[in-house]
C-alpha positions in Angstrom: -6.5 63.7 55.9 -3.8 62.0 53.9 -1.6 64.9 52.9 1.9 66.2 53.5 3.1 69.8 53.8 4.5 71.9 51.0 7.8 71.9 52.9 7.8 68.1 52.9 7.2 68.1 49.1 10.0 70.6 48.6 12.4 68.5 50.7 11.5 65.4 48.6 12.0 67.3 45.4 15.0 69.3 46.1 16.6 68.9 49.6 17.6 66.2 52.1 14.8 63.7 51.2 15.5 63.9 47.4 17.6 60.7 47.4 14.6 58.8 48.7 12.3 60.1 46.0 15.0 59.6 43.3 15.3 55.9 44.4 11.6 55.5 44.0 11.6 56.9 40.5 14.4 54.6 39.3 13.5 51.4 41.2 10.4 49.6 39.8 10.1 47.6 43.0 9.4 50.8 45.1 6.4 53.0 45.5 5.8 56.1 47.6 2.5 56.6 49.3 1.3 59.8 51.1 -0.1 59.4 54.6 -1.3 61.9 57.2 1.8 64.1 57.6 4.2 61.3 56.7 5.1 59.0 53.8 5.6 55.2 53.4 8.0 53.8 50.8 7.0 50.3 50.0 9.2 47.5 48.6 7.7 44.4 47.1 4.5 45.0 49.2 6.4 45.6 52.5 7.1 48.9 54.2 10.7 49.8 53.6 10.7 53.3 55.1 8.3 55.4 57.1 9.5 59.0 57.0 8.0 61.5 59.4 8.9 65.2 60.0 10.3 65.9 63.4 10.5 69.4 64.9 14.0 70.6 65.1 15.5 67.4 63.9 14.5 67.3 60.2 13.0 63.9 59.4 12.8 60.6 61.3 13.2 57.3 59.3 11.7 54.1 60.5 12.5 50.6 59.3 10.6 47.6 60.8 13.4 45.3 62.1 10.8 42.5 62.1 12.0 42.0 58.5 15.6 41.5 59.6 17.4 38.6 61.1 21.1 38.5 60.0 21.8 42.3 60.4 19.3 43.4 63.0 21.8 44.9 65.4 23.6 46.8 62.6 20.2 48.2 61.4 19.1 49.1 64.9 22.3 51.1 65.4 21.4 53.6 62.6 20.5 57.0 63.8 16.8 57.4 62.9 17.5 61.1 61.8 20.5 60.3 59.6 18.8 60.3 56.2 22.2 59.7 54.4 22.9 56.6 56.4 19.5 55.2 55.7 20.0 55.7 51.9 23.4 54.1 52.1 21.9 51.1 53.8 18.9 50.7 51.5 20.5 47.8 49.6 21.0 45.9 52.9 17.5 46.6 54.1 16.0 45.4 50.8 18.1 42.2 51.0 16.8 41.6 54.5 13.3 42.1 53.2 13.9 39.7 50.3 14.8 36.9 52.7 11.7 37.6 54.8 9.4 37.8 51.8 10.7 34.6 50.4 8.9 32.8 53.2 6.2 35.4 54.0 5.2 36.7 50.5 2.9 39.7 50.1 1.7 38.8 46.6 -1.4 40.8 46.6 0.5 44.0 47.7 3.2 43.3 45.1 0.5 43.1 42.5 -0.9 46.4 43.7 2.5 48.1 43.2 2.7 46.7 39.6 -0.7 48.1 38.9 0.3 51.5 40.3 3.5 51.6 38.3 1.8 50.7 35.0 -0.9 53.3 35.3 1.1 56.1 36.9 4.7 56.1 35.7 5.2 53.5 32.9 5.6 54.3 29.2 1.9 53.5 28.7 0.6 55.6 31.6 -0.4 58.6 29.5 -2.8 56.4 27.6 -4.6 54.5 30.4 -7.8 55.8 31.9 -7.0 55.6 35.6 -4.4 57.1 38.0 -3.7 55.3 41.3 -4.0 57.9 44.1 -3.4 55.6 47.0 -2.9 52.0 48.1 -4.0 50.4 51.5 -6.5 53.2 52.3 -8.0 53.0 55.8 -11.8 53.0 55.8 -12.6 55.3 58.8 -16.2 54.1 58.7 -15.5 50.7 60.1 -11.8 50.1 60.3 -11.5 48.1 57.1 -9.1 48.9 54.2 -9.5 49.6 50.5 -6.7 48.1 48.4 -6.5 51.0 46.0 -8.1 54.3 45.3 -8.0 55.6 41.7 -8.9 58.7 39.7 -10.7 57.7 36.6 -10.0 60.3 33.9 -10.5 59.1 30.4 -7.6 59.7 28.0 -9.6 59.0 24.9 -12.7 57.0 23.8 -16.0 58.7 24.7 -14.7 62.2 24.4 -11.4 63.4 25.7 -12.4 63.9 29.3 -8.9 65.0 30.4 -9.7 68.4 28.9 -12.2 68.9 31.8 -10.9 68.3 35.4 -14.6 68.0 36.6 -15.0 64.8 34.5 -12.6 62.9 36.8 -14.4 60.4 39.0 -13.5 58.1 41.9 -12.8 54.4 41.6 -12.3 51.9 44.4 -10.2 48.9 43.4 -10.2 45.6 45.3 -7.3 43.3 44.4 -7.5 39.5 44.9 -4.5 37.4 44.0 -5.5 33.8 43.3 -8.7 32.0 43.9 -8.1 31.3 47.5 -8.3 35.0 48.3 -11.9 35.0 47.0 -13.4 33.0 49.8 -11.5 34.1 52.9 -12.8 36.4 55.6 -12.2 39.4 53.4 -14.1 38.0 50.4 -15.9 40.0 47.7 -19.2 40.3 49.7 -17.4 41.9 52.6 -15.8 44.5 50.4 -19.2 45.5 49.0 -20.6 45.9 52.6 -17.5 47.9 53.6 -17.9 50.4 50.8 -21.6 50.8 51.5 -20.7 51.6 55.2 -18.4 54.2 53.8 -20.5 55.8 51.1 -23.7 56.2 53.0 -22.1 58.7 55.3 -22.1 62.1 53.4 -19.3 63.6 55.6 -17.0 60.6 55.1 -17.8 60.5 51.4 -17.0 64.2 51.1 -13.7 63.7 52.9 -12.5 60.9 50.6 -13.4 63.0 47.6 -11.3 65.9 48.9 -8.5 63.6 49.9 -8.3 61.9 46.5 -8.2 65.3 44.8 -5.3 66.3 47.0 -3.4 63.0 46.7 -3.5 63.2 42.9 -2.1 66.8 43.0 0.7 65.9 45.5 1.8 62.8 43.7 1.8 64.7 40.4 3.9 67.4 42.1 6.4 64.7 43.2 6.7 63.4 39.7 4.9 60.2 40.6 2.3 60.5 37.9 4.2 61.0 34.7 2.3 62.6 31.8 -0.6 63.5 34.2 -2.3 66.8 33.3 -1.1 69.8 35.2 -4.6 70.8 36.1 -5.8 69.6 39.5 -8.7 67.1 39.3 -12.0 68.2 40.7 -13.9 65.0 41.5 -17.4 66.0 42.4 -19.2 64.7 45.4 -22.2 63.6 43.3 -20.2 62.0 40.6 -20.7 58.3 39.7 -18.2 55.9 41.2 -16.9 52.4 40.5 -15.9 49.4 42.5 -13.4 47.6 40.3 -12.6 44.0 41.1 -9.2 43.1 39.9 -8.5 39.4 40.1 -4.9 38.3 39.6 -4.2 34.8 38.2 -7.7 33.4 38.4 -7.8 29.7 37.4 -10.3 29.7 34.4 -11.2 26.1 35.2 -12.4 27.0 38.7 -16.0 28.1 39.4 -15.2 29.9 42.6 -15.1 33.4 41.0 -18.5 33.1 39.2 -20.0 31.6 42.4 -18.7 34.6 44.5 -19.8 37.2 41.9 -23.3 35.7 41.6 -23.6 35.8 45.4 -22.8 39.5 45.3 -25.2 40.1 42.4 -28.1 38.5 44.3 -27.4 40.3 47.6 -29.3 43.3 48.9 -26.0 45.0 49.3 -25.5 45.1 45.5 -28.7 47.1 45.0 -27.8 49.3 47.9 -24.4 50.0 46.2 -26.0 50.9 42.9 -28.4 53.2 44.8 -25.3 55.0 46.2 -24.1 55.7 42.7 -21.4 53.0 42.6 -21.2 50.4 39.9 -19.3 47.1 40.2 -17.0 46.3 37.3 -14.6 43.4 36.6 -11.3 44.4 35.2 -9.7 42.5 32.3 -6.3 43.0 30.7 -5.8 44.5 27.3 -4.2 41.3 26.0 -1.5 41.0 28.8 -0.5 43.7 31.2 -1.8 45.8 34.1 -3.0 49.0 32.3 -6.5 49.9 33.2 -8.8 51.1 30.4 -12.4 52.2 30.6 -13.3 50.1 27.6 -16.2 47.7 27.2 -13.9 44.8 26.8 -11.6 45.8 29.7 -14.1 47.1 32.3 -17.1 44.9 32.4 -20.2 45.7 34.5 -21.0 42.8 36.9 -24.3 41.9 35.3 -22.8 41.8 31.8 -19.9 39.7 33.0 -22.3 37.1 34.6 -24.3 37.0 31.4 -21.2 36.0 29.5 -20.3 39.5 28.3 
């Protein structure tokens, strides 16, 4: 289960790991994700730090030197247990990653981080309807990954749901950046099949529900969901779900998106997904931006979208 200990949380909030968390809170290019007994701190879509507790030695910090060319030897000489040294060298590590990412961009993952920031910690976060609980979530059912997991908990509109923690529901978000991403091996149809393989196993479905409830609480306790209600969410196993397709920079003159969406709509998997209580929606911006709103003009059911809204 993706969860860290209370001691880990305390050390991030108050002790030796606090500089790492503080950097995440002031640097919009960083985000912190909770894993099983460790955390990842991402920078521009790449993994800047993996931090793992180590018995008797505090915490071990890992940086992938595959990102580094000019200063690899210097970076490899850093004691993995010296948190202060890693913090001091963070600007160098980010510069190394900038050089790497200039020729090996991770645009889709950068886009995910922007979405998380807007809906979790930005000045508009209190008014959006979704909190991002995790990115790059491993699907244990078949080894695939979900781009993002979100807690849908309406802030306004059809009743103020945030007064009731049991009204929070689960949303899967698949992010595609540019039209080329729509037709590769991980196209829209495959994502639908992956979620079906996940949701039709009650034990796996129960685990993800419990995990998202926990991730929400731990991120809130770390100050990574500003203005989130203090009450823990209580997503119910039987609650309706959504698969949100978030397409970044689609070319409106291209027909590829409508073609791919129509293929999904006509597939048997689409009906199977509906039968499992999961509806497909297409996300649209509220004018410009990355805030996610459960509004009829911003979250459009697949059939309505294909009928021209």
